[in-house]
PDB file as gemmi writes it, atoms N, CA and C in Angstrom:
CRYST1    1.000    1.000    1.000  90.00  90.00  90.00 P 1                      
ATOM      1  N   UNK A   1      15.146 159.087-129.345  1.00  0.00           N  
ATOM      2  CA  UNK A   1      13.651 158.224-129.128  1.00  0.00           C  
ATOM      3  C   UNK A   1      12.613 159.453-128.691  1.00  0.00           C  
ATOM      4  N   UNK A   2      11.634 159.477-129.232  1.00  0.00           N  
ATOM      5  CA  UNK A   2      10.648 160.402-129.152  1.00  0.00           C  
ATOM      6  C   UNK A   2       9.348 159.924-128.489  1.00  0.00           C  
ATOM      7  N   UNK A   3       8.925 161.010-127.672  1.00  0.00           N  
ATOM      8  CA  UNK A   3       7.695 160.594-126.709  1.00  0.00           C  
ATOM      9  C   UNK A   3       6.267 161.115-127.792  1.00  0.00           C  
ATOM     10  N   UNK A   4       5.359 160.656-127.371  1.00  0.00           N  
ATOM     11  CA  UNK A   4       4.204 161.081-128.088  1.00  0.00           C  
ATOM     12  C   UNK A   4       3.992 162.553-128.308  1.00  0.00           C  
ATOM     13  N   UNK A   5       4.058 163.153-127.127  1.00  0.00           N  
ATOM     14  CA  UNK A   5       4.133 164.616-127.100  1.00  0.00           C  
ATOM     15  C   UNK A   5       4.941 165.262-128.102  1.00  0.00           C  
ATOM     16  N   UNK A   6       6.271 164.576-128.159  1.00  0.00           N  
ATOM     17  CA  UNK A   6       7.082 165.060-129.169  1.00  0.00           C  
ATOM     18  C   UNK A   6       6.600 164.902-130.524  1.00  0.00           C  
ATOM     19  N   UNK A   7       6.009 163.685-130.707  1.00  0.00           N  
ATOM     20  CA  UNK A   7       5.544 163.250-132.202  1.00  0.00           C  
ATOM     21  C   UNK A   7       4.346 164.372-132.489  1.00  0.00           C  
ATOM     22  N   UNK A   8       3.453 164.835-131.678  1.00  0.00           N  
ATOM     23  CA  UNK A   8       2.464 165.446-131.922  1.00  0.00           C  
ATOM     24  C   UNK A   8       2.787 166.870-132.187  1.00  0.00           C  
ATOM     25  N   UNK A   9       3.894 167.486-131.381  1.00  0.00           N  
ATOM     26  CA  UNK A   9       4.331 168.760-131.411  1.00  0.00           C  
ATOM     27  C   UNK A   9       4.968 168.899-132.784  1.00  0.00           C  
ATOM     28  N   UNK A  10       5.764 167.961-133.240  1.00  0.00           N  
ATOM     29  CA  UNK A  10       6.509 167.893-134.623  1.00  0.00           C  
ATOM     30  C   UNK A  10       5.654 167.898-135.627  1.00  0.00           C  
ATOM     31  N   UNK A  11       4.426 166.993-135.711  1.00  0.00           N  
ATOM     32  CA  UNK A  11       3.456 166.753-136.487  1.00  0.00           C  
ATOM     33  C   UNK A  11       2.710 167.929-136.756  1.00  0.00           C  
ATOM     34  N   UNK A  12       2.436 168.820-135.802  1.00  0.00           N  
ATOM     35  CA  UNK A  12       1.648 169.960-135.855  1.00  0.00           C  
ATOM     36  C   UNK A  12       2.340 171.040-136.587  1.00  0.00           C  
ATOM     37  N   UNK A  13       3.677 171.142-136.093  1.00  0.00           N  
ATOM     38  CA  UNK A  13       4.486 172.139-136.623  1.00  0.00           C  
ATOM     39  C   UNK A  13       4.773 172.093-138.128  1.00  0.00           C  
ATOM     40  N   UNK A  14       4.783 170.715-138.542  1.00  0.00           N  
ATOM     41  CA  UNK A  14       5.424 170.409-139.932  1.00  0.00           C  
ATOM     42  C   UNK A  14       3.964 170.453-141.053  1.00  0.00           C  
ATOM     43  N   UNK A  15       2.831 169.856-140.335  1.00  0.00           N  
ATOM     44  CA  UNK A  15       1.587 170.103-141.355  1.00  0.00           C  
ATOM     45  C   UNK A  15       0.591 169.897-140.478  1.00  0.00           C  
ATOM     46  N   UNK A  16      -0.229 170.971-139.987  1.00  0.00           N  
ATOM     47  CA  UNK A  16      -1.239 170.963-139.070  1.00  0.00           C  
ATOM     48  C   UNK A  16      -2.616 170.364-139.698  1.00  0.00           C  
ATOM     49  N   UNK A  17      -2.793 170.501-141.036  1.00  0.00           N  
ATOM     50  CA  UNK A  17      -4.038 169.859-141.866  1.00  0.00           C  
ATOM     51  C   UNK A  17      -3.999 168.434-141.740  1.00  0.00           C  
ATOM     52  N   UNK A  18      -2.855 167.910-141.890  1.00  0.00           N  
ATOM     53  CA  UNK A  18      -2.674 166.475-141.857  1.00  0.00           C  
ATOM     54  C   UNK A  18      -2.784 165.909-140.470  1.00  0.00           C  
ATOM     55  N   UNK A  19      -2.168 166.661-139.338  1.00  0.00           N  
ATOM     56  CA  UNK A  19      -2.312 166.500-137.984  1.00  0.00           C  
ATOM     57  C   UNK A  19      -3.971 166.291-137.677  1.00  0.00           C  
ATOM     58  N   UNK A  20      -4.593 167.406-138.017  1.00  0.00           N  
ATOM     59  CA  UNK A  20      -6.090 167.404-137.756  1.00  0.00           C  
ATOM     60  C   UNK A  20      -6.687 166.248-138.213  1.00  0.00           C  
ATOM     61  N   UNK A  21      -6.553 165.880-139.463  1.00  0.00           N  
ATOM     62  CA  UNK A  21      -7.082 164.577-140.007  1.00  0.00           C  
ATOM     63  C   UNK A  21      -6.723 163.239-139.102  1.00  0.00           C  
ATOM     64  N   UNK A  22      -5.490 163.314-138.809  1.00  0.00           N  
ATOM     65  CA  UNK A  22      -5.140 162.143-137.978  1.00  0.00           C  
ATOM     66  C   UNK A  22      -5.674 162.160-136.479  1.00  0.00           C  
ATOM     67  N   UNK A  23      -6.161 163.002-136.105  1.00  0.00           N  
ATOM     68  CA  UNK A  23      -6.939 163.147-134.709  1.00  0.00           C  
ATOM     69  C   UNK A  23      -5.981 163.893-133.566  1.00  0.00           C  
ATOM     70  N   UNK A  24      -5.079 164.654-134.098  1.00  0.00           N  
ATOM     71  CA  UNK A  24      -4.463 165.310-133.079  1.00  0.00           C  
ATOM     72  C   UNK A  24      -4.923 166.535-133.018  1.00  0.00           C  
ATOM     73  N   UNK A  25      -5.147 167.186-131.915  1.00  0.00           N  
ATOM     74  CA  UNK A  25      -5.806 168.282-131.274  1.00  0.00           C  
ATOM     75  C   UNK A  25      -4.783 169.554-131.682  1.00  0.00           C  
ATOM     76  N   UNK A  26      -4.894 170.187-132.694  1.00  0.00           N  
ATOM     77  CA  UNK A  26      -3.999 171.151-133.218  1.00  0.00           C  
ATOM     78  C   UNK A  26      -3.936 172.272-132.323  1.00  0.00           C  
ATOM     79  N   UNK A  27      -4.886 172.856-132.010  1.00  0.00           N  
ATOM     80  CA  UNK A  27      -4.914 174.214-131.105  1.00  0.00           C  
ATOM     81  C   UNK A  27      -4.316 173.763-129.657  1.00  0.00           C  
ATOM     82  N   UNK A  28      -4.551 172.786-129.114  1.00  0.00           N  
ATOM     83  CA  UNK A  28      -3.959 172.537-127.898  1.00  0.00           C  
ATOM     84  C   UNK A  28      -2.332 172.286-127.928  1.00  0.00           C  
ATOM     85  N   UNK A  29      -1.999 171.645-129.137  1.00  0.00           N  
ATOM     86  CA  UNK A  29      -0.569 171.437-129.225  1.00  0.00           C  
ATOM     87  C   UNK A  29       0.262 172.805-129.486  1.00  0.00           C  
ATOM     88  N   UNK A  30      -0.362 173.587-130.316  1.00  0.00           N  
ATOM     89  CA  UNK A  30       0.092 175.018-130.395  1.00  0.00           C  
ATOM     90  C   UNK A  30       0.161 175.800-129.241  1.00  0.00           C  
ATOM     91  N   UNK A  31      -0.856 175.662-128.328  1.00  0.00           N  
ATOM     92  CA  UNK A  31      -0.693 176.320-127.080  1.00  0.00           C  
ATOM     93  C   UNK A  31       0.527 175.694-126.194  1.00  0.00           C  
ATOM     94  N   UNK A  32       0.569 174.303-126.241  1.00  0.00           N  
ATOM     95  CA  UNK A  32       1.662 173.614-125.500  1.00  0.00           C  
ATOM     96  C   UNK A  32       2.932 174.088-125.972  1.00  0.00           C  
ATOM     97  N   UNK A  33       3.158 174.378-127.291  1.00  0.00           N  
ATOM     98  CA  UNK A  33       4.453 174.715-127.735  1.00  0.00           C  
ATOM     99  C   UNK A  33       4.567 176.160-127.456  1.00  0.00           C  
ATOM    100  N   UNK A  34       3.782 176.939-127.410  1.00  0.00           N  
ATOM    101  CA  UNK A  34       4.084 178.180-127.046  1.00  0.00           C  
ATOM    102  C   UNK A  34       4.334 178.311-125.556  1.00  0.00           C  
ATOM    103  N   UNK A  35       3.623 177.420-124.803  1.00  0.00           N  
ATOM    104  CA  UNK A  35       3.835 177.635-123.224  1.00  0.00           C  
ATOM    105  C   UNK A  35       5.473 177.103-122.951  1.00  0.00           C  
ATOM    106  N   UNK A  36       5.610 176.126-123.748  1.00  0.00           N  
ATOM    107  CA  UNK A  36       7.188 175.601-123.480  1.00  0.00           C  
ATOM    108  C   UNK A  36       8.231 176.457-123.881  1.00  0.00           C  
ATOM    109  N   UNK A  37       7.856 177.112-124.911  1.00  0.00           N  
ATOM    110  CA  UNK A  37       8.834 178.083-125.473  1.00  0.00           C  
ATOM    111  C   UNK A  37       9.113 179.394-124.759  1.00  0.00           C  
ATOM    112  N   UNK A  38       7.720 179.729-124.048  1.00  0.00           N  
ATOM    113  CA  UNK A  38       7.773 180.878-123.043  1.00  0.00           C  
ATOM    114  C   UNK A  38       8.590 180.395-121.807  1.00  0.00           C  
ATOM    115  N   UNK A  39       8.247 179.365-121.394  1.00  0.00           N  
ATOM    116  CA  UNK A  39       8.969 178.843-119.949  1.00  0.00           C  
ATOM    117  C   UNK A  39      10.560 178.805-120.203  1.00  0.00           C  
ATOM    118  N   UNK A  40      10.912 178.475-121.451  1.00  0.00           N  
ATOM    119  CA  UNK A  40      12.457 178.419-121.573  1.00  0.00           C  
ATOM    120  C   UNK A  40      12.940 179.760-121.789  1.00  0.00           C  
ATOM    121  N   UNK A  41      12.156 180.704-122.381  1.00  0.00           N  
ATOM    122  CA  UNK A  41      12.642 182.162-122.548  1.00  0.00           C  
ATOM    123  C   UNK A  41      12.948 182.783-121.301  1.00  0.00           C  
ATOM    124  N   UNK A  42      11.765 182.489-120.305  1.00  0.00           N  
ATOM    125  CA  UNK A  42      11.689 183.196-119.039  1.00  0.00           C  
ATOM    126  C   UNK A  42      13.118 182.681-118.246  1.00  0.00           C  
ATOM    127  N   UNK A  43      13.167 181.358-118.291  1.00  0.00           N  
ATOM    128  CA  UNK A  43      14.526 180.796-117.453  1.00  0.00           C  
ATOM    129  C   UNK A  43      15.553 181.466-118.172  1.00  0.00           C  
ATOM    130  N   UNK A  44      15.836 181.548-119.357  1.00  0.00           N  
ATOM    131  CA  UNK A  44      16.921 182.280-120.063  1.00  0.00           C  
ATOM    132  C   UNK A  44      17.215 183.775-119.560  1.00  0.00           C  
ATOM    133  N   UNK A  45      16.083 184.509-119.574  1.00  0.00           N  
ATOM    134  CA  UNK A  45      16.085 185.818-119.210  1.00  0.00           C  
ATOM    135  C   UNK A  45      16.322 185.885-117.588  1.00  0.00           C  
ATOM    136  N   UNK A  46      15.871 185.082-117.042  1.00  0.00           N  
ATOM    137  CA  UNK A  46      16.182 184.915-115.472  1.00  0.00           C  
ATOM    138  C   UNK A  46      17.671 184.958-115.217  1.00  0.00           C  
ATOM    139  N   UNK A  47      18.250 183.865-115.745  1.00  0.00           N  
ATOM    140  CA  UNK A  47      19.501 183.537-115.670  1.00  0.00           C  
ATOM    141  C   UNK A  47      20.445 184.694-116.178  1.00  0.00           C  
ATOM    142  N   UNK A  48      20.005 185.374-117.145  1.00  0.00           N  
ATOM    143  CA  UNK A  48      20.774 186.641-117.561  1.00  0.00           C  
ATOM    144  C   UNK A  48      20.676 187.664-116.767  1.00  0.00           C  
ATOM    145  N   UNK A  49      19.589 188.029-116.060  1.00  0.00           N  
ATOM    146  CA  UNK A  49      19.377 189.057-115.249  1.00  0.00           C  
ATOM    147  C   UNK A  49      20.131 188.976-113.830  1.00  0.00           C  
ATOM    148  N   UNK A  50      20.097 187.525-113.561  1.00  0.00           N  
ATOM    149  CA  UNK A  50      20.734 187.501-112.060  1.00  0.00           C  
ATOM    150  C   UNK A  50      22.381 187.128-112.245  1.00  0.00           C  
ATOM    151  N   UNK A  51      22.832 187.414-113.347  1.00  0.00           N  
ATOM    152  CA  UNK A  51      24.351 187.163-113.480  1.00  0.00           C  
ATOM    153  C   UNK A  51      25.117 187.948-112.701  1.00  0.00           C  
ATOM    154  N   UNK A  52      26.445 187.536-112.422  1.00  0.00           N  
ATOM    155  CA  UNK A  52      26.968 188.515-111.652  1.00  0.00           C  
ATOM    156  C   UNK A  52      27.505 189.686-112.329  1.00  0.00           C  
ATOM    157  N   UNK A  53      27.953 189.576-113.499  1.00  0.00           N  
ATOM    158  CA  UNK A  53      28.696 190.742-114.244  1.00  0.00           C  
ATOM    159  C   UNK A  53      27.669 191.858-114.529  1.00  0.00           C  
ATOM    160  N   UNK A  54      28.122 192.888-114.234  1.00  0.00           N  
ATOM    161  CA  UNK A  54      27.300 194.128-114.436  1.00  0.00           C  
ATOM    162  C   UNK A  54      26.951 194.429-116.087  1.00  0.00           C  
ATOM    163  N   UNK A  55      27.993 194.066-116.848  1.00  0.00           N  
ATOM    164  CA  UNK A  55      27.824 194.525-118.368  1.00  0.00           C  
ATOM    165  C   UNK A  55      26.711 193.811-118.873  1.00  0.00           C  
ATOM    166  N   UNK A  56      25.953 192.833-118.240  1.00  0.00           N  
ATOM    167  CA  UNK A  56      24.845 192.016-118.932  1.00  0.00           C  
ATOM    168  C   UNK A  56      23.589 192.924-118.857  1.00  0.00           C  
ATOM    169  N   UNK A  57      23.437 194.159-118.032  1.00  0.00           N  
ATOM    170  CA  UNK A  57      22.176 194.917-117.801  1.00  0.00           C  
ATOM    171  C   UNK A  57      22.398 196.009-118.715  1.00  0.00           C  
ATOM    172  N   UNK A  58      23.549 196.631-119.129  1.00  0.00           N  
ATOM    173  CA  UNK A  58      23.773 197.977-119.744  1.00  0.00           C  
ATOM    174  C   UNK A  58      24.593 197.647-120.803  1.00  0.00           C  
ATOM    175  N   UNK A  59      24.451 197.605-122.226  1.00  0.00           N  
ATOM    176  CA  UNK A  59      25.150 197.377-123.301  1.00  0.00           C  
ATOM    177  C   UNK A  59      25.609 199.036-123.682  1.00  0.00           C  
ATOM    178  N   UNK A  60      26.536 199.060-124.204  1.00  0.00           N  
ATOM    179  CA  UNK A  60      27.112 200.419-124.800  1.00  0.00           C  
ATOM    180  C   UNK A  60      26.347 200.754-126.008  1.00  0.00           C  
ATOM    181  N   UNK A  61      25.989 201.918-126.441  1.00  0.00           N  
ATOM    182  CA  UNK A  61      25.208 202.433-127.458  1.00  0.00           C  
ATOM    183  C   UNK A  61      25.628 201.772-128.614  1.00  0.00           C  
ATOM    184  N   UNK A  62      26.877 201.683-129.051  1.00  0.00           N  
ATOM    185  CA  UNK A  62      27.351 201.244-130.320  1.00  0.00           C  
ATOM    186  C   UNK A  62      27.288 199.817-130.517  1.00  0.00           C  
ATOM    187  N   UNK A  63      26.888 199.110-129.406  1.00  0.00           N  
ATOM    188  CA  UNK A  63      26.663 197.610-129.449  1.00  0.00           C  
ATOM    189  C   UNK A  63      25.169 197.232-129.567  1.00  0.00           C  
ATOM    190  N   UNK A  64      24.364 198.243-129.887  1.00  0.00           N  
ATOM    191  CA  UNK A  64      22.897 197.865-129.813  1.00  0.00           C  
ATOM    192  C   UNK A  64      22.444 196.780-130.657  1.00  0.00           C  
ATOM    193  N   UNK A  65      23.025 196.616-131.790  1.00  0.00           N  
ATOM    194  CA  UNK A  65      22.488 195.390-132.582  1.00  0.00           C  
ATOM    195  C   UNK A  65      22.910 193.973-132.121  1.00  0.00           C  
ATOM    196  N   UNK A  66      23.868 194.095-131.041  1.00  0.00           N  
ATOM    197  CA  UNK A  66      24.141 192.888-130.569  1.00  0.00           C  
ATOM    198  C   UNK A  66      23.445 192.521-129.211  1.00  0.00           C  
ATOM    199  N   UNK A  67      21.929 192.789-129.359  1.00  0.00           N  
ATOM    200  CA  UNK A  67      21.270 192.525-128.331  1.00  0.00           C  
ATOM    201  C   UNK A  67      21.052 190.979-128.272  1.00  0.00           C  
ATOM    202  N   UNK A  68      20.624 190.312-127.166  1.00  0.00           N  
ATOM    203  CA  UNK A  68      20.457 188.890-127.162  1.00  0.00           C  
ATOM    204  C   UNK A  68      19.425 188.215-128.022  1.00  0.00           C  
ATOM    205  N   UNK A  69      18.314 189.247-128.412  1.00  0.00           N  
ATOM    206  CA  UNK A  69      17.377 188.682-129.486  1.00  0.00           C  
ATOM    207  C   UNK A  69      18.194 188.358-130.730  1.00  0.00           C  
ATOM    208  N   UNK A  70      18.837 189.342-131.364  1.00  0.00           N  
ATOM    209  CA  UNK A  70      19.755 189.109-132.502  1.00  0.00           C  
ATOM    210  C   UNK A  70      20.695 188.084-132.451  1.00  0.00           C  
ATOM    211  N   UNK A  71      21.316 187.790-131.378  1.00  0.00           N  
ATOM    212  CA  UNK A  71      22.322 186.831-131.366  1.00  0.00           C  
ATOM    213  C   UNK A  71      21.753 185.476-131.394  1.00  0.00           C  
ATOM    214  N   UNK A  72      20.525 185.461-130.533  1.00  0.00           N  
ATOM    215  CA  UNK A  72      19.805 184.120-130.431  1.00  0.00           C  
ATOM    216  C   UNK A  72      19.234 183.760-131.832  1.00  0.00           C  
ATOM    217  N   UNK A  73      18.849 184.803-132.834  1.00  0.00           N  
ATOM    218  CA  UNK A  73      18.310 184.281-134.024  1.00  0.00           C  
ATOM    219  C   UNK A  73      19.409 183.771-134.875  1.00  0.00           C  
ATOM    220  N   UNK A  74      20.633 184.390-134.706  1.00  0.00           N  
ATOM    221  CA  UNK A  74      22.111 183.716-135.474  1.00  0.00           C  
ATOM    222  C   UNK A  74      22.484 182.601-134.838  1.00  0.00           C  
ATOM    223  N   UNK A  75      22.194 182.244-133.586  1.00  0.00           N  
ATOM    224  CA  UNK A  75      22.580 180.987-133.050  1.00  0.00           C  
ATOM    225  C   UNK A  75      21.573 179.824-133.717  1.00  0.00           C  
ATOM    226  N   UNK A  76      20.362 180.199-133.615  1.00  0.00           N  
ATOM    227  CA  UNK A  76      19.585 179.144-134.021  1.00  0.00           C  
ATOM    228  C   UNK A  76      19.638 178.890-135.666  1.00  0.00           C  
ATOM    229  N   UNK A  77      19.849 180.028-136.328  1.00  0.00           N  
ATOM    230  CA  UNK A  77      20.328 179.824-137.751  1.00  0.00           C  
ATOM    231  C   UNK A  77      21.440 179.110-137.976  1.00  0.00           C  
ATOM    232  N   UNK A  78      22.538 179.125-137.179  1.00  0.00           N  
ATOM    233  CA  UNK A  78      23.815 178.506-137.415  1.00  0.00           C  
ATOM    234  C   UNK A  78      23.706 177.221-137.047  1.00  0.00           C  
ATOM    235  N   UNK A  79      22.744 176.732-135.908  1.00  0.00           N  
ATOM    236  CA  UNK A  79      22.304 175.441-135.582  1.00  0.00           C  
ATOM    237  C   UNK A  79      21.638 174.722-136.530  1.00  0.00           C  
ATOM    238  N   UNK A  80      20.819 175.558-137.451  1.00  0.00           N  
ATOM    239  CA  UNK A  80      19.810 174.935-138.441  1.00  0.00           C  
ATOM    240  C   UNK A  80      18.667 174.327-137.574  1.00  0.00           C  
ATOM    241  N   UNK A  81      18.292 175.124-136.528  1.00  0.00           N  
ATOM    242  CA  UNK A  81      16.969 174.752-135.579  1.00  0.00           C  
ATOM    243  C   UNK A  81      17.131 173.376-134.968  1.00  0.00           C  
ATOM    244  N   UNK A  82      18.531 172.891-134.807  1.00  0.00           N  
ATOM    245  CA  UNK A  82      18.587 171.933-134.164  1.00  0.00           C  
ATOM    246  C   UNK A  82      18.814 171.972-132.673  1.00  0.00           C  
ATOM    247  N   UNK A  83      18.231 171.393-131.609  1.00  0.00           N  
ATOM    248  CA  UNK A  83      18.134 171.693-130.356  1.00  0.00           C  
ATOM    249  C   UNK A  83      19.596 171.421-129.673  1.00  0.00           C  
ATOM    250  N   UNK A  84      20.309 170.257-130.403  1.00  0.00           N  
ATOM    251  CA  UNK A  84      21.632 169.686-129.812  1.00  0.00           C  
ATOM    252  C   UNK A  84      22.563 170.826-130.315  1.00  0.00           C  
ATOM    253  N   UNK A  85      22.458 171.286-131.721  1.00  0.00           N  
ATOM    254  CA  UNK A  85      23.254 172.126-132.363  1.00  0.00           C  
ATOM    255  C   UNK A  85      23.187 173.424-131.674  1.00  0.00           C  
ATOM    256  N   UNK A  86      21.904 173.875-131.267  1.00  0.00           N  
ATOM    257  CA  UNK A  86      21.991 175.227-130.465  1.00  0.00           C  
ATOM    258  C   UNK A  86      22.799 175.170-129.314  1.00  0.00           C  
ATOM    259  N   UNK A  87      23.021 174.386-128.598  1.00  0.00           N  
ATOM    260  CA  UNK A  87      23.967 174.413-127.607  1.00  0.00           C  
ATOM    261  C   UNK A  87      25.460 174.789-127.931  1.00  0.00           C  
ATOM    262  N   UNK A  88      25.798 174.090-128.894  1.00  0.00           N  
ATOM    263  CA  UNK A  88      27.347 174.107-129.243  1.00  0.00           C  
ATOM    264  C   UNK A  88      27.350 175.830-130.128  1.00  0.00           C  
ATOM    265  N   UNK A  89      26.173 175.884-130.735  1.00  0.00           N  
ATOM    266  CA  UNK A  89      26.498 177.219-131.557  1.00  0.00           C  
ATOM    267  C   UNK A  89      26.369 178.425-130.408  1.00  0.00           C  
ATOM    268  N   UNK A  90      25.641 178.252-129.518  1.00  0.00           N  
ATOM    269  CA  UNK A  90      25.706 179.187-128.193  1.00  0.00           C  
ATOM    270  C   UNK A  90      26.861 179.318-127.717  1.00  0.00           C  
ATOM    271  N   UNK A  91      27.697 178.093-127.386  1.00  0.00           N  
ATOM    272  CA  UNK A  91      28.773 178.167-126.879  1.00  0.00           C  
ATOM    273  C   UNK A  91      29.863 178.997-127.637  1.00  0.00           C  
ATOM    274  N   UNK A  92      29.835 178.860-129.232  1.00  0.00           N  
ATOM    275  CA  UNK A  92      30.737 179.447-129.898  1.00  0.00           C  
ATOM    276  C   UNK A  92      30.244 180.982-129.931  1.00  0.00           C  
ATOM    277  N   UNK A  93      29.149 181.360-129.942  1.00  0.00           N  
ATOM    278  CA  UNK A  93      28.866 182.897-129.884  1.00  0.00           C  
ATOM    279  C   UNK A  93      29.347 183.303-128.581  1.00  0.00           C  
ATOM    280  N   UNK A  94      29.032 182.796-127.391  1.00  0.00           N  
ATOM    281  CA  UNK A  94      29.671 183.130-126.261  1.00  0.00           C  
ATOM    282  C   UNK A  94      31.019 183.248-126.210  1.00  0.00           C  
ATOM    283  N   UNK A  95      31.693 182.358-126.409  1.00  0.00           N  
ATOM    284  CA  UNK A  95      33.243 182.572-126.778  1.00  0.00           C  
ATOM    285  C   UNK A  95      33.652 183.602-127.347  1.00  0.00           C  
ATOM    286  N   UNK A  96      32.819 183.934-128.610  1.00  0.00           N  
ATOM    287  CA  UNK A  96      33.267 185.223-129.429  1.00  0.00           C  
ATOM    288  C   UNK A  96      32.988 186.378-128.721  1.00  0.00           C  
ATOM    289  N   UNK A  97      31.682 186.471-127.866  1.00  0.00           N  
ATOM    290  CA  UNK A  97      31.662 187.682-127.193  1.00  0.00           C  
ATOM    291  C   UNK A  97      32.488 187.925-126.063  1.00  0.00           C  
ATOM    292  N   UNK A  98      32.761 186.946-125.300  1.00  0.00           N  
ATOM    293  CA  UNK A  98      33.774 186.932-124.318  1.00  0.00           C  
ATOM    294  C   UNK A  98      35.341 187.341-124.812  1.00  0.00           C  
ATOM    295  N   UNK A  99      35.654 186.734-125.926  1.00  0.00           N  
ATOM    296  CA  UNK A  99      36.855 186.991-126.425  1.00  0.00           C  
ATOM    297  C   UNK A  99      37.084 188.518-127.135  1.00  0.00           C  
ATOM    298  N   UNK A 100      36.167 189.170-127.301  1.00  0.00           N  
ATOM    299  CA  UNK A 100      36.109 190.360-127.969  1.00  0.00           C  
ATOM    300  C   UNK A 100      36.176 191.255-126.953  1.00  0.00           C  
ATOM    301  N   UNK A 101      36.027 191.078-125.481  1.00  0.00           N  
ATOM    302  CA  UNK A 101      35.837 192.158-124.503  1.00  0.00           C  
ATOM    303  C   UNK A 101      37.460 192.363-124.087  1.00  0.00           C  
ATOM    304  N   UNK A 102      37.645 193.692-123.870  1.00  0.00           N  
ATOM    305  CA  UNK A 102      39.050 194.111-123.372  1.00  0.00           C  
ATOM    306  C   UNK A 102      39.345 193.593-121.988  1.00  0.00           C  
ATOM    307  N   UNK A 103      40.603 192.923-121.918  1.00  0.00           N  
ATOM    308  CA  UNK A 103      40.905 192.599-120.580  1.00  0.00           C  
ATOM    309  C   UNK A 103      41.343 194.021-119.559  1.00  0.00           C  
ATOM    310  N   UNK A 104      41.044 193.617-118.370  1.00  0.00           N  
ATOM    311  CA  UNK A 104      41.378 194.777-117.439  1.00  0.00           C  
ATOM    312  C   UNK A 104      41.888 194.213-116.358  1.00  0.00           C  
TER     313      UNK A 104                                                      
END                                                                             
């Protein structure tokens, strides 16, 4: 079930010119989408930085391509940009990262 805000954001994302013709304020919805994504990104970075494990802040030099940004792109592509799929895809990638760490 979608709300009117969800409908407007989806409509502006898929076809801004048709949204403009139907009376949806396109610039306002673009700013709303950017604000929402910025808030979620800030929340994710905050959780990452305050985590207990020290390996989160300092990655080894040979793992520079495995930064969270690159992994985030892979997670979203595997989930085919589906919000529910992102949850399961992120759990899969998290399990793969934890599984490849050496036991001590």
